[in-house]
PDB file of N, CA, C and O in Angstrom, chain B, residues numbered from 101:
ATOM      1  N   MET B 101       6.175 -19.765  -1.294  1.00  0.00           N
ATOM      2  CA  MET B 101       6.386 -18.421  -0.777  1.00  0.00           C
ATOM      3  C   MET B 101       6.102 -17.430  -1.898  1.00  0.00           C
ATOM      4  O   MET B 101       6.621 -17.584  -3.004  1.00  0.00           O
ATOM      5  N   PRO B 102       5.282 -16.413  -1.626  1.00  0.00           N
ATOM      6  CA  PRO B 102       4.962 -15.449  -2.665  1.00  0.00           C
ATOM      7  C   PRO B 102       6.183 -14.645  -3.095  1.00  0.00           C
ATOM      8  O   PRO B 102       7.072 -14.368  -2.290  1.00  0.00           O
ATOM      9  N   ASP B 103       6.216 -14.282  -4.347  1.00  0.00           N
ATOM     10  CA  ASP B 103       7.296 -13.471  -4.903  1.00  0.00           C
ATOM     11  C   ASP B 103       7.177 -12.044  -4.366  1.00  0.00           C
ATOM     12  O   ASP B 103       6.137 -11.411  -4.551  1.00  0.00           O
ATOM     13  N   PRO B 104       8.211 -11.524  -3.709  1.00  0.00           N
ATOM     14  CA  PRO B 104       8.115 -10.187  -3.127  1.00  0.00           C
ATOM     15  C   PRO B 104       8.022  -9.076  -4.165  1.00  0.00           C
ATOM     16  O   PRO B 104       7.705  -7.938  -3.821  1.00  0.00           O
ATOM     17  N   LEU B 105       8.289  -9.385  -5.413  1.00  0.00           N
ATOM     18  CA  LEU B 105       8.254  -8.360  -6.455  1.00  0.00           C
ATOM     19  C   LEU B 105       6.889  -8.228  -7.127  1.00  0.00           C
ATOM     20  O   LEU B 105       6.722  -7.408  -8.030  1.00  0.00           O
ATOM     21  N   LEU B 106       5.927  -9.014  -6.703  1.00  0.00           N
ATOM     22  CA  LEU B 106       4.606  -8.921  -7.301  1.00  0.00           C
ATOM     23  C   LEU B 106       3.964  -7.579  -6.970  1.00  0.00           C
ATOM     24  O   LEU B 106       4.158  -7.034  -5.883  1.00  0.00           O
ATOM     25  N   ASN B 107       3.207  -7.062  -7.912  1.00  0.00           N
ATOM     26  CA  ASN B 107       2.478  -5.838  -7.607  1.00  0.00           C
ATOM     27  C   ASN B 107       1.061  -6.208  -7.171  1.00  0.00           C
ATOM     28  O   ASN B 107       0.663  -7.370  -7.242  1.00  0.00           O
ATOM     29  N   ILE B 108       0.317  -5.220  -6.726  1.00  0.00           N
ATOM     30  CA  ILE B 108      -1.007  -5.476  -6.176  1.00  0.00           C
ATOM     31  C   ILE B 108      -1.926  -6.129  -7.204  1.00  0.00           C
ATOM     32  O   ILE B 108      -2.686  -7.032  -6.853  1.00  0.00           O
ATOM     33  N   ALA B 109      -1.878  -5.703  -8.444  1.00  0.00           N
ATOM     34  CA  ALA B 109      -2.733  -6.288  -9.478  1.00  0.00           C
ATOM     35  C   ALA B 109      -2.410  -7.771  -9.688  1.00  0.00           C
ATOM     36  O   ALA B 109      -3.314  -8.594  -9.837  1.00  0.00           O
ATOM     37  N   ASP B 110      -1.118  -8.105  -9.697  1.00  0.00           N
ATOM     38  CA  ASP B 110      -0.712  -9.504  -9.833  1.00  0.00           C
ATOM     39  C   ASP B 110      -1.203 -10.335  -8.652  1.00  0.00           C
ATOM     40  O   ASP B 110      -1.677 -11.459  -8.819  1.00  0.00           O
ATOM     41  N   ILE B 111      -1.080  -9.766  -7.462  1.00  0.00           N
ATOM     42  CA  ILE B 111      -1.520 -10.472  -6.260  1.00  0.00           C
ATOM     43  C   ILE B 111      -3.030 -10.684  -6.304  1.00  0.00           C
ATOM     44  O   ILE B 111      -3.509 -11.775  -5.992  1.00  0.00           O
ATOM     45  N   ASP B 112      -3.785  -9.651  -6.688  1.00  0.00           N
ATOM     46  CA  ASP B 112      -5.240  -9.785  -6.786  1.00  0.00           C
ATOM     47  C   ASP B 112      -5.631 -10.881  -7.778  1.00  0.00           C
ATOM     48  O   ASP B 112      -6.565 -11.645  -7.537  1.00  0.00           O
ATOM     49  N   GLU B 113      -4.908 -10.947  -8.889  1.00  0.00           N
ATOM     50  CA  GLU B 113      -5.189 -11.976  -9.889  1.00  0.00           C
ATOM     51  C   GLU B 113      -4.913 -13.370  -9.324  1.00  0.00           C
ATOM     52  O   GLU B 113      -5.708 -14.288  -9.524  1.00  0.00           O
ATOM     53  N   ARG B 114      -3.799 -13.531  -8.626  1.00  0.00           N
ATOM     54  CA  ARG B 114      -3.471 -14.831  -8.031  1.00  0.00           C
ATOM     55  C   ARG B 114      -4.473 -15.221  -6.953  1.00  0.00           C
ATOM     56  O   ARG B 114      -4.839 -16.390  -6.835  1.00  0.00           O
ATOM     57  N   ILE B 115      -4.918 -14.238  -6.163  1.00  0.00           N
ATOM     58  CA  ILE B 115      -5.925 -14.515  -5.141  1.00  0.00           C
ATOM     59  C   ILE B 115      -7.213 -14.991  -5.794  1.00  0.00           C
ATOM     60  O   ILE B 115      -7.827 -15.947  -5.322  1.00  0.00           O
ATOM     61  N   ALA B 116      -7.629 -14.343  -6.867  1.00  0.00           N
ATOM     62  CA  ALA B 116      -8.852 -14.747  -7.567  1.00  0.00           C
ATOM     63  C   ALA B 116      -8.736 -16.182  -8.094  1.00  0.00           C
ATOM     64  O   ALA B 116      -9.686 -16.960  -8.002  1.00  0.00           O
ATOM     65  N   ILE B 117      -7.583 -16.520  -8.639  1.00  0.00           N
ATOM     66  CA  ILE B 117      -7.359 -17.880  -9.146  1.00  0.00           C
ATOM     67  C   ILE B 117      -7.413 -18.891  -8.001  1.00  0.00           C
ATOM     68  O   ILE B 117      -8.031 -19.948  -8.131  1.00  0.00           O
ATOM     69  N   LEU B 118      -6.775 -18.569  -6.895  1.00  0.00           N
ATOM     70  CA  LEU B 118      -6.788 -19.468  -5.743  1.00  0.00           C
ATOM     71  C   LEU B 118      -8.192 -19.658  -5.190  1.00  0.00           C
ATOM     72  O   LEU B 118      -8.567 -20.769  -4.815  1.00  0.00           O
ATOM     73  N   LYS B 119      -8.966 -18.587  -5.137  1.00  0.00           N
ATOM     74  CA  LYS B 119     -10.338 -18.703  -4.638  1.00  0.00           C
ATOM     75  C   LYS B 119     -11.185 -19.574  -5.562  1.00  0.00           C
ATOM     76  O   LYS B 119     -12.029 -20.339  -5.093  1.00  0.00           O
ATOM     77  N   GLU B 120     -10.968 -19.464  -6.851  1.00  0.00           N
ATOM     78  CA  GLU B 120     -11.670 -20.337  -7.796  1.00  0.00           C
ATOM     79  C   GLU B 120     -11.245 -21.784  -7.579  1.00  0.00           C
ATOM     80  O   GLU B 120     -12.082 -22.687  -7.588  1.00  0.00           O
ATOM     81  N   ASN B 121      -9.950 -22.006  -7.386  1.00  0.00           N
ATOM     82  CA  ASN B 121      -9.462 -23.357  -7.088  1.00  0.00           C
ATOM     83  C   ASN B 121     -10.112 -23.901  -5.825  1.00  0.00           C
ATOM     84  O   ASN B 121     -10.510 -25.065  -5.779  1.00  0.00           O
ATOM     85  N   LEU B 122     -10.220 -23.065  -4.806  1.00  0.00           N
ATOM     86  CA  LEU B 122     -10.852 -23.490  -3.562  1.00  0.00           C
ATOM     87  C   LEU B 122     -12.307 -23.881  -3.787  1.00  0.00           C
ATOM     88  O   LEU B 122     -12.773 -24.893  -3.264  1.00  0.00           O
ATOM     89  N   ARG B 123     -13.015 -23.080  -4.560  1.00  0.00           N
ATOM     90  CA  ARG B 123     -14.422 -23.397  -4.853  1.00  0.00           C
ATOM     91  C   ARG B 123     -14.530 -24.763  -5.520  1.00  0.00           C
ATOM     92  O   ARG B 123     -15.388 -25.572  -5.166  1.00  0.00           O
ATOM     93  N   GLU B 124     -13.651 -25.010  -6.490  1.00  0.00           N
ATOM     94  CA  GLU B 124     -13.663 -26.292  -7.187  1.00  0.00           C
ATOM     95  C   GLU B 124     -13.285 -27.444  -6.257  1.00  0.00           C
ATOM     96  O   GLU B 124     -13.878 -28.520  -6.336  1.00  0.00           O
ATOM     97  N   LEU B 125     -12.309 -27.230  -5.381  1.00  0.00           N
ATOM     98  CA  LEU B 125     -11.917 -28.277  -4.433  1.00  0.00           C
ATOM     99  C   LEU B 125     -13.056 -28.622  -3.481  1.00  0.00           C
ATOM    100  O   LEU B 125     -13.276 -29.791  -3.164  1.00  0.00           O
ATOM    101  N   VAL B 126     -13.771 -27.610  -3.031  1.00  0.00           N
ATOM    102  CA  VAL B 126     -14.900 -27.867  -2.129  1.00  0.00           C
ATOM    103  C   VAL B 126     -15.978 -28.662  -2.860  1.00  0.00           C
ATOM    104  O   VAL B 126     -16.555 -29.591  -2.295  1.00  0.00           O
ATOM    105  N   GLU B 127     -16.250 -28.306  -4.101  1.00  0.00           N
ATOM    106  CA  GLU B 127     -17.231 -29.062  -4.888  1.00  0.00           C
ATOM    107  C   GLU B 127     -16.778 -30.508  -5.081  1.00  0.00           C
ATOM    108  O   GLU B 127     -17.577 -31.436  -4.951  1.00  0.00           O
ATOM    109  N   GLN B 128     -15.499 -30.695  -5.389  1.00  0.00           N
ATOM    110  CA  GLN B 128     -14.971 -32.047  -5.577  1.00  0.00           C
ATOM    111  C   GLN B 128     -15.040 -32.849  -4.290  1.00  0.00           C
ATOM    112  O   GLN B 128     -15.376 -34.033  -4.312  1.00  0.00           O
ATOM    113  N   SER B 129     -14.725 -32.212  -3.171  1.00  0.00           N
ATOM    114  CA  SER B 129     -14.714 -32.942  -1.906  1.00  0.00           C
ATOM    115  C   SER B 129     -16.111 -33.414  -1.541  1.00  0.00           C
ATOM    116  O   SER B 129     -16.266 -34.438  -0.876  1.00  0.00           O
ATOM    117  N   ALA B 130     -17.113 -32.688  -1.963  1.00  0.00           N
ATOM    118  CA  ALA B 130     -18.489 -33.101  -1.683  1.00  0.00           C
ATOM    119  C   ALA B 130     -18.858 -34.363  -2.454  1.00  0.00           C
ATOM    120  O   ALA B 130     -19.726 -35.126  -2.028  1.00  0.00           O
ATOM    121  N   SER B 131     -18.200 -34.580  -3.586  1.00  0.00           N
ATOM    122  CA  SER B 131     -18.536 -35.748  -4.394  1.00  0.00           C
ATOM    123  C   SER B 131     -17.666 -36.963  -4.081  1.00  0.00           C
ATOM    124  O   SER B 131     -18.000 -38.077  -4.485  1.00  0.00           O
ATOM    125  N   TYR B 132     -16.566 -36.768  -3.375  1.00  0.00           N
ATOM    126  CA  TYR B 132     -15.678 -37.869  -3.020  1.00  0.00           C
ATOM    127  C   TYR B 132     -16.136 -38.521  -1.729  1.00  0.00           C
ATOM    128  O   TYR B 132     -16.818 -37.908  -0.908  1.00  0.00           O
ATOM    129  N   SER B 133     -15.749 -39.765  -1.571  1.00  0.00           N
ATOM    130  CA  SER B 133     -16.034 -40.437  -0.300  1.00  0.00           C
ATOM    131  C   SER B 133     -14.810 -41.225   0.115  1.00  0.00           C
ATOM    132  O   SER B 133     -13.998 -41.619  -0.722  1.00  0.00           O
ATOM    133  N   GLY B 134     -14.681 -41.450   1.400  1.00  0.00           N
ATOM    134  CA  GLY B 134     -13.553 -42.211   1.906  1.00  0.00           C
ATOM    135  C   GLY B 134     -12.577 -41.334   2.649  1.00  0.00           C
ATOM    136  O   GLY B 134     -12.386 -40.167   2.309  1.00  0.00           O
ATOM    137  N   ALA B 135     -11.963 -41.903   3.663  1.00  0.00           N
ATOM    138  CA  ALA B 135     -11.054 -41.148   4.523  1.00  0.00           C
ATOM    139  C   ALA B 135      -9.836 -40.632   3.770  1.00  0.00           C
ATOM    140  O   ALA B 135      -9.413 -39.497   3.986  1.00  0.00           O
ATOM    141  N   ALA B 136      -9.271 -41.441   2.896  1.00  0.00           N
ATOM    142  CA  ALA B 136      -8.073 -41.016   2.154  1.00  0.00           C
ATOM    143  C   ALA B 136      -8.394 -39.813   1.267  1.00  0.00           C
ATOM    144  O   ALA B 136      -7.617 -38.861   1.199  1.00  0.00           O
ATOM    145  N   ASP B 137      -9.542 -39.861   0.590  1.00  0.00           N
ATOM    146  CA  ASP B 137      -9.951 -38.744  -0.253  1.00  0.00           C
ATOM    147  C   ASP B 137     -10.203 -37.496   0.588  1.00  0.00           C
ATOM    148  O   ASP B 137      -9.824 -36.392   0.199  1.00  0.00           O
ATOM    149  N   ASP B 138     -10.843 -37.675   1.741  1.00  0.00           N
ATOM    150  CA  ASP B 138     -11.119 -36.538   2.624  1.00  0.00           C
ATOM    151  C   ASP B 138      -9.828 -35.894   3.112  1.00  0.00           C
ATOM    152  O   ASP B 138      -9.714 -34.669   3.143  1.00  0.00           O
ATOM    153  N   ASP B 139      -8.866 -36.712   3.488  1.00  0.00           N
ATOM    154  CA  ASP B 139      -7.586 -36.178   3.958  1.00  0.00           C
ATOM    155  C   ASP B 139      -6.870 -35.409   2.860  1.00  0.00           C
ATOM    156  O   ASP B 139      -6.350 -34.319   3.097  1.00  0.00           O
ATOM    157  N   LEU B 140      -6.843 -35.975   1.658  1.00  0.00           N
ATOM    158  CA  LEU B 140      -6.186 -35.311   0.536  1.00  0.00           C
ATOM    159  C   LEU B 140      -6.855 -33.979   0.234  1.00  0.00           C
ATOM    160  O   LEU B 140      -6.173 -32.967   0.071  1.00  0.00           O
ATOM    161  N   MET B 141      -8.171 -33.970   0.159  1.00  0.00           N
ATOM    162  CA  MET B 141      -8.889 -32.728  -0.132  1.00  0.00           C
ATOM    163  C   MET B 141      -8.683 -31.702   0.979  1.00  0.00           C
ATOM    164  O   MET B 141      -8.506 -30.514   0.710  1.00  0.00           O
ATOM    165  N   SER B 142      -8.705 -32.159   2.212  1.00  0.00           N
ATOM    166  CA  SER B 142      -8.491 -31.240   3.341  1.00  0.00           C
ATOM    167  C   SER B 142      -7.116 -30.592   3.256  1.00  0.00           C
ATOM    168  O   SER B 142      -6.980 -29.392   3.497  1.00  0.00           O
ATOM    169  N   ARG B 143      -6.104 -31.369   2.917  1.00  0.00           N
ATOM    170  CA  ARG B 143      -4.749 -30.821   2.775  1.00  0.00           C
ATOM    171  C   ARG B 143      -4.682 -29.827   1.626  1.00  0.00           C
ATOM    172  O   ARG B 143      -4.100 -28.750   1.761  1.00  0.00           O
ATOM    173  N   ARG B 144      -5.275 -30.188   0.504  1.00  0.00           N
ATOM    174  CA  ARG B 144      -5.229 -29.286  -0.655  1.00  0.00           C
ATOM    175  C   ARG B 144      -5.956 -27.980  -0.354  1.00  0.00           C
ATOM    176  O   ARG B 144      -5.481 -26.903  -0.714  1.00  0.00           O
ATOM    177  N   ILE B 145      -7.109 -28.078   0.308  1.00  0.00           N
ATOM    178  CA  ILE B 145      -7.858 -26.874   0.661  1.00  0.00           C
ATOM    179  C   ILE B 145      -7.056 -26.021   1.637  1.00  0.00           C
ATOM    180  O   ILE B 145      -6.985 -24.802   1.478  1.00  0.00           O
ATOM    181  N   ALA B 146      -6.457 -26.640   2.636  1.00  0.00           N
ATOM    182  CA  ALA B 146      -5.655 -25.901   3.619  1.00  0.00           C
ATOM    183  C   ALA B 146      -4.477 -25.198   2.948  1.00  0.00           C
ATOM    184  O   ALA B 146      -4.165 -24.057   3.290  1.00  0.00           O
ATOM    185  N   GLU B 147      -3.822 -25.864   1.999  1.00  0.00           N
ATOM    186  CA  GLU B 147      -2.701 -25.257   1.284  1.00  0.00           C
ATOM    187  C   GLU B 147      -3.159 -24.032   0.496  1.00  0.00           C
ATOM    188  O   GLU B 147      -2.499 -22.993   0.521  1.00  0.00           O
ATOM    189  N   GLN B 148      -4.283 -24.151  -0.200  1.00  0.00           N
ATOM    190  CA  GLN B 148      -4.797 -23.038  -0.985  1.00  0.00           C
ATOM    191  C   GLN B 148      -5.202 -21.880  -0.076  1.00  0.00           C
ATOM    192  O   GLN B 148      -4.922 -20.722  -0.388  1.00  0.00           O
ATOM    193  N   GLU B 149      -5.860 -22.183   1.047  1.00  0.00           N
ATOM    194  CA  GLU B 149      -6.260 -21.141   1.982  1.00  0.00           C
ATOM    195  C   GLU B 149      -5.042 -20.426   2.563  1.00  0.00           C
ATOM    196  O   GLU B 149      -5.057 -19.205   2.720  1.00  0.00           O
ATOM    197  N   ALA B 150      -3.996 -21.172   2.881  1.00  0.00           N
ATOM    198  CA  ALA B 150      -2.771 -20.569   3.414  1.00  0.00           C
ATOM    199  C   ALA B 150      -2.145 -19.633   2.392  1.00  0.00           C
ATOM    200  O   ALA B 150      -1.664 -18.556   2.745  1.00  0.00           O
ATOM    201  N   GLU B 151      -2.148 -20.036   1.139  1.00  0.00           N
ATOM    202  CA  GLU B 151      -1.569 -19.176   0.103  1.00  0.00           C
ATOM    203  C   GLU B 151      -2.394 -17.912  -0.090  1.00  0.00           C
ATOM    204  O   GLU B 151      -1.835 -16.833  -0.286  1.00  0.00           O
ATOM    205  N   VAL B 152      -3.726 -18.034  -0.035  1.00  0.00           N
ATOM    206  CA  VAL B 152      -4.579 -16.848  -0.122  1.00  0.00           C
ATOM    207  C   VAL B 152      -4.261 -15.899   1.032  1.00  0.00           C
ATOM    208  O   VAL B 152      -4.158 -14.688   0.835  1.00  0.00           O
ATOM    209  N   GLU B 153      -4.107 -16.448   2.227  1.00  0.00           N
ATOM    210  CA  GLU B 153      -3.807 -15.623   3.395  1.00  0.00           C
ATOM    211  C   GLU B 153      -2.469 -14.900   3.229  1.00  0.00           C
ATOM    212  O   GLU B 153      -2.372 -13.707   3.513  1.00  0.00           O
ATOM    213  N   LEU B 154      -1.439 -15.615   2.771  1.00  0.00           N
ATOM    214  CA  LEU B 154      -0.137 -14.992   2.561  1.00  0.00           C
ATOM    215  C   LEU B 154      -0.203 -13.881   1.518  1.00  0.00           C
ATOM    216  O   LEU B 154       0.361 -12.804   1.710  1.00  0.00           O
ATOM    217  N   LEU B 155      -0.888 -14.146   0.427  1.00  0.00           N
ATOM    218  CA  LEU B 155      -0.995 -13.139  -0.630  1.00  0.00           C
ATOM    219  C   LEU B 155      -1.809 -11.936  -0.168  1.00  0.00           C
ATOM    220  O   LEU B 155      -1.490 -10.800  -0.519  1.00  0.00           O
ATOM    221  N   THR B 156      -2.849 -12.176   0.609  1.00  0.00           N
ATOM    222  CA  THR B 156      -3.653 -11.071   1.127  1.00  0.00           C
ATOM    223  C   THR B 156      -2.823 -10.187   2.045  1.00  0.00           C
ATOM    224  O   THR B 156      -2.912  -8.962   1.972  1.00  0.00           O
ATOM    225  N   LYS B 157      -2.018 -10.794   2.906  1.00  0.00           N
ATOM    226  CA  LYS B 157      -1.134 -10.018   3.781  1.00  0.00           C
ATOM    227  C   LYS B 157      -0.128  -9.218   2.962  1.00  0.00           C
ATOM    228  O   LYS B 157       0.131  -8.050   3.253  1.00  0.00           O
ATOM    229  N   ARG B 158       0.438  -9.854   1.936  1.00  0.00           N
ATOM    230  CA  ARG B 158       1.418  -9.171   1.083  1.00  0.00           C
ATOM    231  C   ARG B 158       0.774  -7.986   0.367  1.00  0.00           C
ATOM    232  O   ARG B 158       1.365  -6.911   0.273  1.00  0.00           O
ATOM    233  N   ARG B 159      -0.447  -8.195  -0.137  1.00  0.00           N
ATOM    234  CA  ARG B 159      -1.172  -7.119  -0.815  1.00  0.00           C
ATOM    235  C   ARG B 159      -1.428  -5.961   0.143  1.00  0.00           C
ATOM    236  O   ARG B 159      -1.258  -4.796  -0.215  1.00  0.00           O
ATOM    237  N   ASP B 160      -1.841  -6.298   1.373  1.00  0.00           N
ATOM    238  CA  ASP B 160      -2.102  -5.257   2.370  1.00  0.00           C
ATOM    239  C   ASP B 160      -0.826  -4.483   2.705  1.00  0.00           C
ATOM    240  O   ASP B 160      -0.865  -3.264   2.867  1.00  0.00           O
ATOM    241  N   GLU B 161       0.295  -5.184   2.807  1.00  0.00           N
ATOM    242  CA  GLU B 161       1.577  -4.527   3.075  1.00  0.00           C
ATOM    243  C   GLU B 161       1.935  -3.571   1.944  1.00  0.00           C
ATOM    244  O   GLU B 161       2.369  -2.443   2.182  1.00  0.00           O
ATOM    245  N   LEU B 162       1.747  -4.035   0.717  1.00  0.00           N
ATOM    246  CA  LEU B 162       2.048  -3.176  -0.432  1.00  0.00           C
ATOM    247  C   LEU B 162       1.125  -1.958  -0.469  1.00  0.00           C
ATOM    248  O   LEU B 162       1.561  -0.854  -0.798  1.00  0.00           O
ATOM    249  N   SER B 163      -0.128  -2.156  -0.138  1.00  0.00           N
ATOM    250  CA  SER B 163      -1.081  -1.054  -0.131  1.00  0.00           C
ATOM    251  C   SER B 163      -0.696  -0.007   0.901  1.00  0.00           C
ATOM    252  O   SER B 163      -0.807   1.191   0.642  1.00  0.00           O
ATOM    253  N   GLN B 164      -0.242  -0.450   2.070  1.00  0.00           N
ATOM    254  CA  GLN B 164       0.146   0.474   3.129  1.00  0.00           C
ATOM    255  C   GLN B 164       1.393   1.263   2.761  1.00  0.00           C
ATOM    256  O   GLN B 164       1.493   2.446   3.083  1.00  0.00           O
ATOM    257  N   THR B 165       2.339   0.626   2.094  1.00  0.00           N
ATOM    258  CA  THR B 165       3.567   1.325   1.734  1.00  0.00           C
ATOM    259  C   THR B 165       3.327   2.342   0.619  1.00  0.00           C
ATOM    260  O   THR B 165       4.093   3.294   0.474  1.00  0.00           O
ATOM    261  N   ARG B 166       2.279   2.147  -0.158  1.00  0.00           N
ATOM    262  CA  ARG B 166       1.977   3.076  -1.256  1.00  0.00           C
ATOM    263  C   ARG B 166       1.049   4.190  -0.823  1.00  0.00           C
ATOM    264  O   ARG B 166       0.832   5.137  -1.579  1.00  0.00           O
ATOM    265  N   SER B 167       0.496   4.100   0.374  1.00  0.00           N
ATOM    266  CA  SER B 167      -0.434   5.128   0.861  1.00  0.00           C
ATOM    267  C   SER B 167       0.302   6.343   1.371  1.00  0.00           C
ATOM    268  O   SER B 167      -0.327   7.303   1.818  1.00  0.00           O
TER     269      SER B 167
END
């Protein structure tokens, strides 16, 4: 769960890190083979995407309250 005290700059930084992690996970998943590896990578990618979505919503909420 994202920290509610984060500011927009902190959230943007975390989003950038997560997107880089996602890029690396996608590259890794392309090189792995096997159902177990695919399932693990799919879960990790889904977790990272969910966190990006939560942080993006939080950033948008903060932006609206400051407008």
